[in-house]
All heavy atoms as an XYZ file, in Angstrom:
736
protein
N     -21.633     -7.532      0.535
C     -22.273     -8.811      0.275
C     -21.552     -9.494     -0.880
O     -20.564     -8.968     -1.408
C     -23.777     -8.619     -0.004
O     -24.403     -9.892     -0.028
C     -24.034     -7.869     -1.289
N     -22.016    -10.611     -1.269
C     -21.416    -11.351     -2.368
C     -21.526    -10.567     -3.669
O     -22.502     -9.861     -3.914
C     -22.145    -12.686     -2.520
O     -21.736    -13.355     -3.683
N     -20.534    -10.734     -4.517
C     -20.588    -10.093     -5.833
C     -21.274    -10.984     -6.865
O     -21.458    -10.573     -8.009
C     -19.171     -9.750     -6.310
O     -18.410    -10.929     -6.459
N     -21.667    -12.173     -6.456
C     -22.355    -13.090     -7.368
C     -23.756    -12.559     -7.693
O     -24.349    -11.830     -6.897
C     -22.463    -14.475     -6.730
N     -24.289    -12.919     -8.838
C     -25.665    -12.545     -9.147
C     -26.607    -13.053     -8.044
O     -26.342    -14.084     -7.413
C     -25.947    -13.253    -10.474
C     -24.601    -13.482    -11.085
C     -23.669    -13.688     -9.929
N     -27.702    -12.365     -7.825
C     -28.606    -12.643     -6.713
C     -28.966    -14.120     -6.594
O     -28.929    -14.688     -5.506
C     -29.883    -11.771     -6.824
C     -30.903    -12.167     -5.776
C     -29.530    -10.303     -6.697
N     -29.289    -14.785     -7.662
C     -29.708    -16.183     -7.592
C     -28.548    -17.158     -7.382
O     -28.763    -18.360     -7.254
C     -30.471    -16.568     -8.859
C     -31.818    -15.862     -8.947
O     -32.323    -15.404     -7.903
O     -32.358    -15.759    -10.063
N     -27.321    -16.660     -7.359
C     -26.141    -17.521     -7.231
C     -25.290    -17.187     -6.015
O     -24.131    -17.564     -5.941
C     -25.302    -17.448     -8.512
C     -26.032    -17.961     -9.713
C     -26.697    -17.083    -10.552
C     -26.091    -19.322     -9.989
C     -27.392    -17.552    -11.665
C     -26.780    -19.793    -11.088
C     -27.436    -18.907    -11.924
N     -25.830    -16.482     -5.044
C     -25.103    -16.142     -3.827
C     -25.171    -17.306     -2.843
O     -26.222    -17.905     -2.647
C     -25.689    -14.885     -3.193
C     -25.456    -13.671     -4.041
C     -26.010    -12.434     -3.412
N     -25.765    -11.314     -4.313
C     -26.297    -10.129     -4.184
N     -27.104     -9.878     -3.169
N     -26.015     -9.181     -5.041
N     -24.020    -17.594     -2.212
C     -23.938    -18.675     -1.240
C     -23.193    -18.191     -0.013
O     -22.280    -17.376     -0.107
C     -23.200    -19.879     -1.825
C     -23.934    -20.497     -2.966
C     -23.708    -20.283     -4.290
C     -25.027    -21.400     -2.894
N     -24.594    -20.997     -5.049
C     -25.420    -21.700     -4.212
C     -25.710    -21.999     -1.836
C     -26.461    -22.566     -4.495
C     -26.760    -22.854     -2.140
C     -27.117    -23.143     -3.457
N     -23.571    -18.707      1.133
C     -22.833    -18.412      2.362
C     -21.375    -18.789      2.148
O     -21.075    -19.857      1.625
C     -23.426    -19.198      3.530
N     -20.474    -17.888      2.505
C     -19.048    -18.131      2.338
C     -18.476    -17.635      1.026
O     -17.322    -17.913      0.710
N     -19.242    -16.883      0.254
C     -18.727    -16.337     -1.009
C     -17.517    -15.424     -0.808
O     -16.704    -15.263     -1.698
C     -19.807    -15.545     -1.755
C     -20.740    -16.433     -2.567
O     -20.480    -17.646     -2.682
O     -21.745    -15.906     -3.085
N     -17.408    -14.823      0.375
C     -16.262    -13.953      0.677
C     -15.902    -14.128      2.147
O     -16.618    -14.771      2.902
C     -16.555    -12.496      0.297
C     -17.705    -11.849      1.036
C     -19.014    -12.247      1.045
C     -17.632    -10.699      1.869
N     -19.754    -11.403      1.835
C     -18.937    -10.440      2.348
C     -16.599     -9.853      2.255
C     -19.223     -9.376      3.195
C     -16.908     -8.790      3.091
C     -18.202     -8.566      3.540
N     -14.773    -13.579      2.564
C     -14.266    -13.816      3.919
C     -14.930    -12.958      4.980
O     -14.843    -13.270      6.162
C     -12.754    -13.594      3.975
C     -11.995    -14.681      3.236
O     -12.588    -15.736      2.926
O     -10.797    -14.467      2.966
N     -15.574    -11.869      4.626
C     -16.205    -10.982      5.605
C     -15.352     -9.750      5.871
O     -14.319     -9.539      5.251
N     -15.781     -8.930      6.816
C     -15.082     -7.703      7.205
C     -14.258     -8.023      8.449
O     -14.773     -8.602      9.406
C     -16.083     -6.577      7.489
C     -16.876     -6.262      6.218
C     -15.366     -5.336      8.023
C     -18.041     -5.318      6.432
N     -12.987     -7.611      8.463
C     -12.060     -7.941      9.544
C     -11.555     -6.697     10.236
O     -11.135     -5.738      9.588
C     -10.877     -8.732      8.992
C     -11.274    -10.092      8.516
C     -11.962    -10.387      7.371
C     -11.054    -11.320      9.179
N     -12.177    -11.728      7.279
C     -11.623    -12.340      8.371
C     -10.426    -11.665     10.367
C     -11.579    -13.672      8.738
C     -10.374    -13.004     10.715
C     -10.950    -13.991      9.904
N     -11.571     -6.741     11.579
C     -10.980     -5.705     12.417
C      -9.911     -6.380     13.267
O     -10.193     -7.351     13.969
C     -12.026     -5.067     13.337
C     -13.107     -4.332     12.603
C     -14.303     -4.969     12.294
C     -12.946     -3.009     12.231
C     -15.321     -4.295     11.630
C     -13.950     -2.323     11.557
C     -15.135     -2.969     11.260
N      -8.687     -5.876     13.212
C      -7.568     -6.423     13.986
C      -7.057     -5.388     14.968
O      -7.295     -4.185     14.792
C      -6.404     -6.806     13.066
C      -6.624     -8.056     12.274
C      -7.014     -7.999     10.945
C      -6.424     -9.300     12.854
C      -7.199     -9.151     10.210
C      -6.615    -10.468     12.118
C      -7.005    -10.373     10.797
O      -7.193    -11.518     10.072
N      -6.293     -5.841     15.968
C      -5.624     -4.925     16.870
C      -4.784     -3.966     16.035
O      -4.068     -4.382     15.135
C      -4.731     -5.685     17.861
C      -4.198     -4.777     18.938
O      -4.801     -3.754     19.251
N      -3.081     -5.144     19.505
N      -4.914     -2.709     16.301
C      -4.202     -1.701     15.526
C      -5.065     -1.058     14.461
O      -4.654     -0.103     13.811
N      -6.275     -1.585     14.254
C      -7.193     -0.923     13.335
C      -7.485      0.452     13.918
O      -7.817      0.566     15.096
C      -8.503     -1.723     13.188
O      -8.207     -3.018     12.667
C      -9.482     -1.013     12.264
N      -7.333      1.513     13.136
C      -7.561      2.852     13.680
C      -8.976      3.023     14.220
O      -9.907      2.349     13.787
C      -7.352      3.773     12.479
C      -6.635      2.960     11.465
C      -6.970      1.527     11.739
N      -9.148      3.942     15.160
C     -10.457      4.252     15.709
C     -11.324      4.966     14.682
O     -10.871      5.347     13.610
N     -12.587      5.127     15.025
C     -13.511      5.853     14.155
C     -14.252      4.997     13.154
O     -14.943      5.521     12.291
N     -14.117      3.672     13.250
C     -14.824      2.790     12.318
C     -16.275      2.644     12.740
O     -16.571      2.212     13.850
C     -14.167      1.409     12.287
C     -12.821      1.460     11.625
O     -12.744      1.669     10.430
N     -11.763      1.289     12.406
N     -17.181      3.005     11.839
C     -18.620      2.920     12.101
C     -19.288      2.254     10.903
O     -19.102      2.675      9.761
C     -19.233      4.323     12.322
C     -20.740      4.218     12.498
C     -18.585      5.016     13.505
N     -20.063      1.202     11.188
C     -20.938      0.598     10.187
C     -22.355      0.811     10.690
O     -22.729      0.275     11.728
C     -20.641     -0.892     10.022
C     -19.264     -1.258      9.482
C     -19.089     -2.779      9.476
C     -19.071     -0.700      8.090
N     -23.126      1.604      9.989
C     -24.473      1.955     10.413
C     -25.419      1.782      9.228
O     -25.161      2.300      8.141
C     -24.488      3.396     10.923
C     -25.757      3.757     11.666
O     -26.408      2.861     12.233
O     -26.090      4.962     11.687
N     -26.500      1.054      9.441
C     -27.492      0.762      8.406
C     -26.846      0.081      7.204
O     -26.973      0.526      6.070
C     -28.241      2.036      7.980
C     -29.133      2.561      9.074
C     -28.711      3.601      9.897
C     -30.387      2.007      9.298
C     -29.522      4.080     10.923
C     -31.198      2.476     10.317
C     -30.757      3.517     11.127
O     -31.560      3.980     12.136
N     -26.155     -1.036      7.453
C     -25.490     -1.818      6.415
C     -26.142     -3.186      6.278
O     -26.741     -3.691      7.220
C     -24.021     -2.040      6.777
S     -23.064     -0.537      6.931
N     -25.970     -3.770      5.130
C     -26.317     -5.164      4.916
C     -25.013     -5.907      4.708
O     -24.249     -5.584      3.799
C     -27.226     -5.329      3.683
O     -28.432     -4.605      3.900
C     -27.536     -6.797      3.426
N     -24.748     -6.885      5.579
C     -23.499     -7.652      5.518
C     -23.906     -9.116      5.403
O     -24.389     -9.720      6.359
C     -22.638     -7.399      6.769
C     -22.424     -5.885      6.951
C     -21.316     -8.141      6.659
C     -21.935     -5.483      8.313
N     -23.718     -9.685      4.216
C     -24.261    -11.017      3.936
C     -23.306    -11.871      3.112
O     -22.480    -11.362      2.372
C     -25.564    -10.894      3.153
O     -26.518    -10.178      3.885
N     -23.481    -13.194      3.245
C     -22.814    -14.217      2.442
C     -21.304    -14.262      2.645
O     -20.558    -14.672      1.768
C     -23.157    -14.063      0.953
C     -24.632    -14.195      0.704
C     -25.427    -13.072      0.492
C     -25.245    -15.448      0.727
C     -26.799    -13.194      0.308
C     -26.609    -15.573      0.531
C     -27.378    -14.442      0.323
O     -28.725    -14.573      0.135
N     -20.835    -13.859      3.833
C     -19.415    -13.961      4.179
C     -19.140    -15.207      4.997
O     -19.863    -16.196      4.930
N     -18.079    -15.127      5.815
C     -17.710    -16.241      6.673
C     -16.995    -17.356      5.959
O     -16.890    -18.464      6.464
N     -16.458    -17.075      4.768
C     -15.800    -18.104      3.985
C     -14.394    -18.445      4.411
O     -13.787    -19.359      3.873
N     -13.862    -17.734      5.411
C     -12.485    -17.983      5.855
C     -12.359    -19.277      6.647
O     -11.324    -19.902      6.646
C     -12.006    -16.783      6.684
C     -10.552    -16.837      7.050
C      -9.576    -16.567      6.095
C     -10.148    -17.171      8.329
C      -8.238    -16.617      6.412
C      -8.807    -17.222      8.665
C      -7.855    -16.942      7.693
O      -6.527    -16.993      8.017
N     -13.394    -19.664      7.347
C     -13.365    -20.901      8.131
C     -14.319    -20.824      9.304
O     -15.066    -19.858      9.465
N     -14.295    -21.846     10.163
C     -15.211    -21.922     11.298
C     -15.021    -20.794     12.301
O     -15.948    -20.430     13.008
C     -15.083    -23.268     12.009
C     -15.604    -24.398     11.161
O     -16.443    -24.199     10.293
N     -15.093    -25.591     11.387
N     -13.805    -20.284     12.427
C     -13.523    -19.190     13.361
C     -13.582    -17.850     12.644
O     -12.667    -17.035     12.728
C     -12.158    -19.392     14.028
C     -12.165    -20.595     14.931
O     -13.202    -20.959     15.492
N     -11.036    -21.236     15.072
N     -14.659    -17.638     11.924
C     -14.848    -16.382     11.205
C     -16.344    -16.106     11.082
O     -17.168    -16.857     11.573
C     -14.191    -16.440      9.821
O     -14.903    -17.306      8.953
N     -16.662    -15.024     10.427
C     -18.053    -14.665     10.220
C     -18.179    -13.527      9.225
O     -17.201    -13.143      8.584
N     -19.363    -12.979      9.114
C     -19.545    -11.800      8.272
C     -18.746    -10.623      8.830
O     -18.220     -9.819      8.084
C     -21.024    -11.415      8.194
C     -21.800    -12.292      7.238
O     -21.274    -12.788      6.259
N     -23.077    -12.494      7.537
N     -18.686    -10.530     10.161
C     -17.865     -9.535     10.856
C     -16.885    -10.281     11.748
O     -17.272    -11.225     12.438
C     -18.725     -8.620     11.722
C     -19.644     -7.663     10.981
C     -20.647     -7.057     11.951
C     -18.821     -6.578     10.319
N     -15.626     -9.858     11.766
C     -14.590    -10.542     12.524
C     -13.793     -9.534     13.337
O     -13.296     -8.551     12.791
C     -13.644    -11.277     11.563
C     -14.396    -12.269     10.718
O     -14.676    -13.360     11.154
N     -14.749    -11.874      9.504
N     -13.687     -9.790     14.638
C     -12.969     -8.893     15.546
C     -11.894     -9.717     16.246
O     -12.203    -10.616     17.023
C     -13.924     -8.303     16.582
C     -15.095     -7.589     15.965
C     -16.288     -8.263     15.724
C     -15.015     -6.253     15.628
C     -17.377     -7.618     15.159
C     -16.100     -5.594     15.067
C     -17.273     -6.275     14.825
N     -10.624     -9.413     15.994
C      -9.507    -10.167     16.562
C      -8.571     -9.233     17.310
O      -7.905     -8.395     16.698
C      -8.750    -10.920     15.467
C      -9.531    -12.075     14.935
N      -9.448    -13.332     15.473
C     -10.451    -12.151     13.940
C     -10.262    -14.147     14.816
N     -10.887    -13.453     13.897
N      -8.549     -9.382     18.641
C      -7.697     -8.565     19.506
C      -7.907     -7.077     19.259
O      -6.983     -6.287     19.317
C      -6.222     -8.929     19.332
C      -5.958    -10.351     19.745
O      -6.448    -10.806     20.778
N      -5.207    -11.077     18.943
N      -9.135     -6.710     18.984
C      -9.489     -5.317     18.677
C      -9.632     -4.554     19.982
O     -10.709     -4.477     20.562
C     -10.778     -5.271     17.863
C     -11.200     -3.901     17.441
C     -10.131     -3.155     16.705
O      -9.518     -3.688     15.774
O      -9.898     -2.000     17.082
N      -8.533     -4.005     20.477
C      -8.556     -3.301     21.752
C      -8.241     -1.821     21.610
O      -8.379     -1.067     22.550
C      -7.544     -3.926     22.732
O      -6.238     -3.870     22.144
C      -7.897     -5.366     23.052
N      -7.802     -1.390     20.454
C      -7.392      0.003     20.271
C      -8.527      0.835     19.688
O      -9.087      1.705     20.333
C      -6.135      0.098     19.379
C      -5.756      1.540     19.150
C      -4.991     -0.655     20.025
N      -8.897      0.598     18.455
C      -9.959      1.356     17.789
C     -11.262      0.608     17.882
O     -11.497     -0.338     17.144
N     -12.128      0.971     18.804
C     -13.366      0.236     19.043
C     -14.371      0.510     17.930
O     -14.910      1.607     17.832
C     -13.970      0.632     20.401
O     -12.997      0.420     21.408
C     -15.210     -0.181     20.700
N     -14.657     -0.469     17.069
C     -15.634     -0.266     16.003
C     -17.059     -0.178     16.558
O     -17.378     -0.807     17.571
C     -15.494     -1.501     15.121
C     -14.365     -2.286     15.650
C     -14.035     -1.779     16.996
N     -17.893      0.576     15.883
C     -19.305      0.705     16.233
C     -20.105      0.077     15.085
O     -19.971      0.494     13.938
C     -19.710      2.180     16.415
C     -21.199      2.302     16.694
C     -18.885      2.824     17.518
N     -20.913     -0.922     15.407
C     -21.753     -1.609     14.426
C     -23.195     -1.455     14.896
O     -23.564     -1.947     15.959
C     -21.403     -3.113     14.326
C     -19.886     -3.359     14.257
C     -22.150     -3.766     13.181
C     -19.187     -2.764     13.079
N     -24.015     -0.748     14.114
C     -25.393     -0.510     14.550
C     -26.354     -0.527     13.372
O     -26.003     -0.180     12.248
C     -25.493      0.824     15.294
O     -25.058      1.881     14.477
N     -27.571     -0.960     13.665
C     -28.670     -0.959     12.699
C     -28.356     -1.732     11.417
O     -28.809     -1.367     10.346
C     -29.060      0.488     12.348
C     -29.410      1.284     13.570
O     -30.333      0.947     14.298
N     -28.647      2.344     13.838
N     -27.569     -2.800     11.530
C     -27.164     -3.572     10.359
C     -27.942     -4.885     10.262
O     -28.367     -5.441     11.264
C     -25.664     -3.877     10.419
S     -24.632     -2.408     10.276
N     -28.093     -5.362      9.045
C     -28.650     -6.683      8.754
C     -27.455     -7.592      8.484
O     -26.690     -7.340      7.549
C     -29.544     -6.638      7.515
C     -30.715     -5.700      7.623
C     -31.812     -6.255      8.493
O     -32.038     -7.457      8.535
N     -32.499     -5.381      9.197
N     -27.258     -8.618      9.305
C     -26.098     -9.498      9.201
C     -26.618    -10.913      9.008
O     -27.201    -11.498      9.918
C     -25.229     -9.376     10.475
C     -24.814     -7.908     10.683
C     -24.020    -10.290     10.385
C     -24.249     -7.611     12.052
N     -26.416    -11.481      7.810
C     -27.073    -12.751      7.512
C     -26.289    -13.615      6.528
O     -25.391    -13.149      5.834
C     -28.467    -12.486      6.944
O     -28.373    -11.785      5.730
N     -26.684    -14.879      6.493
C     -26.208    -15.864      5.516
C     -24.697    -16.075      5.548
O     -24.063    -16.237      4.503
C     -26.667    -15.495      4.102
C     -28.148    -15.381      3.966
N     -28.985    -16.476      4.022
C     -28.943    -14.302      3.822
C     -30.232    -16.076      3.902
N     -30.238    -14.753      3.788
N     -24.110    -16.122      6.749
C     -22.687    -16.430      6.877
C     -22.483    -17.946      6.834
O     -23.306    -18.714      7.334
C     -22.152    -15.888      8.204
O     -20.837    -16.343      8.436
N     -21.358    -18.375      6.282
C     -21.001    -19.791      6.294
C     -20.540    -20.222      7.685
O     -20.461    -21.412      7.972
C     -19.899    -20.076      5.282
N     -20.254    -19.259      8.552
C     -19.863    -19.540      9.936
C     -20.737    -18.668     10.846
O     -21.950    -18.815     10.845
C     -18.374    -19.283     10.131
N     -20.146    -17.759     11.596
C     -20.871    -16.907     12.544
C     -21.346    -15.621     11.888
O     -20.736    -15.135     10.937
C     -19.956    -16.552     13.710
C     -19.536    -17.730     14.506
C     -18.391    -18.460     14.345
C     -20.253    -18.350     15.551
N     -18.360    -19.506     15.236
C     -19.495    -19.455     16.001
C     -21.470    -18.088     16.175
C     -19.912    -20.283     17.025
C     -21.869    -18.915     17.206
C     -21.099    -19.997     17.618
N     -22.416    -15.047     12.433
C     -22.793    -13.691     12.020
C     -21.666    -12.740     12.369
O     -21.236    -11.928     11.567
N     -21.153    -12.862     13.589
C     -19.995    -12.095     14.031
C     -19.110    -12.947     14.906
O     -19.588    -13.671     15.786
N     -17.804    -12.917     14.650
C     -16.833    -13.683     15.433
C     -16.003    -12.701     16.247
O     -15.344    -11.826     15.692
C     -15.934    -14.505     14.522
C     -14.972    -15.366     15.310
C     -15.351    -16.631     15.739
C     -13.712    -14.899     15.644
C     -14.488    -17.419     16.476
C     -12.841    -15.679     16.387
C     -13.226    -16.938     16.795
O     -12.375    -17.699     17.533
N     -16.059    -12.835     17.578
C     -15.317    -11.952     18.480
C     -14.397    -12.799     19.343
O     -14.873    -13.698     20.031
C     -16.271    -11.193     19.402
C     -17.261    -10.252     18.752
C     -18.525    -10.967     18.360
C     -17.571     -9.131     19.712
N     -13.102    -12.516     19.320
C     -12.264    -13.250     20.262
C     -12.308    -12.539     21.609
O     -12.920    -11.483     21.755
C     -10.845    -13.458     19.727
C      -9.981    -12.233     19.805
O     -10.452    -11.129     20.056
N      -8.706    -12.409     19.580
N     -11.671    -13.100     22.616
C     -11.841    -12.628     23.994
C     -11.374    -11.202     24.235
O     -11.805    -10.567     25.182
C     -11.140    -13.579     24.996
C     -11.812    -14.933     24.989
C      -9.654    -13.693     24.688
N     -10.497    -10.671     23.417
C      -9.965     -9.327     23.638
C     -10.681     -8.255     22.821
O     -10.163     -7.152     22.678
C      -8.469     -9.293     23.317
C      -7.686    -10.168     24.255
O      -7.989    -10.236     25.434
N      -6.694    -10.855     23.737
N     -11.815     -8.554     22.275
C     -12.518     -7.604     21.416
C     -13.797     -7.106     22.068
O     -14.559     -7.883     22.623
C     -12.860     -8.269     20.076
O     -11.678     -8.649     19.416
N     -14.024     -5.815     21.978
C     -15.220     -5.208     22.561
C     -15.828     -4.171     21.623
O     -15.866     -2.988     21.945
C     -14.887     -4.549     23.906
C     -14.586     -5.572     24.966
O     -15.338     -6.503     25.147
N     -13.474     -5.400     25.660
N     -16.307     -4.583     20.467
C     -16.975     -3.611     19.607
C     -18.270     -3.134     20.259
O     -18.816     -3.815     21.134
C     -17.266     -4.400     18.329
C     -17.373     -5.805     18.798
C     -16.401     -5.937     19.932
N     -18.739     -1.989     19.848
C     -20.032     -1.491     20.314
C     -21.076     -1.986     19.323
O     -21.030     -1.635     18.141
C     -20.020      0.041     20.419
C     -18.972      0.482     21.447
C     -21.412      0.559     20.780
C     -18.702      1.969     21.456
N     -21.986     -2.825     19.792
C     -23.004     -3.451     18.947
C     -24.380     -3.020     19.414
O     -24.714     -3.196     20.584
C     -22.890     -4.971     19.048
C     -21.515     -5.574     18.737
C     -21.470     -7.038     19.155
C     -21.195     -5.409     17.264
N     -25.186     -2.459     18.503
C     -26.541     -2.073     18.904
C     -27.521     -2.148     17.743
O     -27.202     -1.785     16.615
C     -26.537     -0.657     19.498
O     -26.186      0.294     18.533
N     -28.687     -2.652     18.051
C     -29.827     -2.684     17.136
C     -29.527     -3.368     15.807
O     -30.014     -2.952     14.761
C     -30.368     -1.270     16.901
C     -30.830     -0.623     18.189
O     -31.470     -1.322     18.999
O     -30.548      0.575     18.396
N     -28.730     -4.438     15.860
C     -28.446     -5.219     14.658
C     -29.412     -6.393     14.582
O     -29.859     -6.907     15.606
C     -27.001     -5.728     14.696
C     -26.011     -4.583     14.704
O     -25.954     -3.816     13.761
N     -25.247     -4.467     15.776
N     -29.726     -6.833     13.374
C     -30.595     -7.988     13.169
C     -29.761     -9.064     12.489
O     -29.224     -8.846     11.409
C     -31.820     -7.625     12.304
C     -32.661     -8.863     12.018
C     -32.646     -6.537     12.967
N     -29.631    -10.213     13.154
C     -28.849    -11.324     12.620
C     -29.772    -12.483     12.299
O     -30.695    -12.779     13.064
C     -27.791    -11.764     13.628
C     -26.655    -10.761     13.816
C     -26.963     -9.767     14.895
C     -25.367    -11.472     14.083
N     -29.514    -13.155     11.159
C     -30.348    -14.294     10.779
C     -29.610    -15.200      9.799
O     -28.729    -14.757      9.065
C     -31.661    -13.822     10.155
O     -31.415    -13.099      8.969
N     -29.981    -16.465      9.823
C     -29.497    -17.457      8.865
C     -27.973    -17.552      8.788
O     -27.407    -17.677      7.705
C     -30.082    -17.192      7.474
C     -31.583    -17.283      7.470
O     -32.152    -18.212      8.019
N     -32.232    -16.296      6.881
N     -27.297    -17.481      9.950
C     -25.850    -17.665      9.999
C     -25.575    -19.092     10.466
O     -26.092    -19.525     11.499
C     -25.245    -16.633     10.953
C     -25.484    -15.222     10.439
O     -25.031    -14.856      9.377
N     -26.228    -14.430     11.203
N     -24.802    -19.838      9.719
C     -24.639    -21.286      9.912
C     -24.255    -21.692     11.330
O     -24.799    -22.651     11.866
C     -23.613    -21.849      8.932
O     -24.081    -21.704      7.620
N     -23.315    -20.972     11.959
C     -22.853    -21.346     13.307
C     -23.592    -20.620     14.415
O     -23.391    -20.917     15.589
C     -21.355    -21.060     13.428
O     -20.632    -21.841     12.503
N     -24.403    -19.636     14.072
C     -25.120    -18.843     15.061
C     -24.869    -17.363     14.850
O     -24.199    -16.961     13.897
N     -25.408    -16.557     15.747
C     -25.299    -15.110     15.568
C     -23.947    -14.549     15.989
O     -23.222    -13.984     15.179
C     -26.427    -14.407     16.324
C     -27.791    -14.700     15.710
O     -27.841    -15.090     14.522
O     -28.797    -14.544     16.421
N     -23.599    -14.669     17.273
C     -22.328    -14.122     17.779
C     -21.531    -15.208     18.474
O     -22.065    -15.963     19.264
C     -22.564    -12.991     18.786
C     -23.235    -11.787     18.219
C     -24.529    -11.411     18.454
C     -22.691    -10.817     17.337
N     -24.808    -10.256     17.771
C     -23.680     -9.871     17.070
C     -21.451    -10.655     16.739
C     -23.492     -8.777     16.240
C     -21.254     -9.564     15.906
C     -22.266     -8.641     15.661
N     -20.246    -15.284     18.203
C     -19.347    -16.165     18.960
C     -18.520    -15.264     19.859
O     -17.794    -14.404     19.383
C     -18.452    -16.944     18.023
C     -17.408    -17.724     18.793
O     -17.623    -18.115     19.926
N     -16.267    -17.940     18.177
N     -18.644    -15.439     21.169
C     -17.868    -14.614     22.107
C     -16.979    -15.496     22.926
O     -17.335    -16.414     23.509
C     -18.790    -13.830     23.028
C     -19.497    -12.744     22.280
C     -20.163    -11.819     23.277
N     -20.799    -10.749     22.554
C     -20.415     -9.480     22.635
N     -19.443     -9.126     23.402
N     -21.048     -8.566     21.964
């Protein structure tokens, strides 16, 4: 989440978490809070998956909120495993597919 003090956090404080093609397998985010990202631009979010076809990330039981863009941005070649996540208050919406 943002490193700003609680009362000074804003959507877009940081760029978010990025997974690219070639990211090694075994990436798991479970029971995480991912907030106040999406600062890279409209084609980004708190979670970003770009051509992620090799190491399939698993994102589960996470709270994903307050992005300046999407809760999660997935381009057409990305297939992360997503389950039981709660998304809210993301400026562009929850998931861009």
